[in-house]
N, C-alpha and C positions, 0 to 999 in steps of 0.2 A: 416427624412426617407432617404433623400438624401445621407447621409453619409455611407449609407450601399450599395448603387449601386455603380458598377463600370463598364466601359467599356467591353463588352464581348469579343471585339478583342485584347486590349492592357492591361486590367485590371487597367487601369489608372482612375484618379478621374474624375467624371462628373460635370459640372456645369449646373444650370439651366437657361433657357432662357424663361421668362414668357411670353414675347410677342408672341413669336413664339411657345409655349408651347412644348418644346423641351428639352433632356439633350444632353448637347454637350460635346464631347470627343476632345479635342485640339489635344492629342498625336494621334488619329486615324484620325483626321479631318473628323468627323462623328457627325450627329445630329440625334439622336433617337426621334421620335414622341412620343407625350403623348396623347392618345386617350381616352376620357372618364375618365381621371384621372388615367389611367395605361399607364405606360411606356412601349413602345413596344421595346424590346432589341434585335431586329433580325436586322442582317448587312443587310439583303436584304431589309428591310423596312427603314433604316437610309439614310438621305440626305448627299451627300458628300459635305464638305465644301471647299470654294477656298483656 
């Protein structure tokens, strides 16, 4: 299913971080959380990456 999801900010490909339960957009430097198996694809909920 991951291949159908893209970053809502940049439309770039996302990678899955199983340890943190996040979808990572390297292009936007954001990590979107996955809660209860549901990806939260809102920029306001995303964690800024270093």
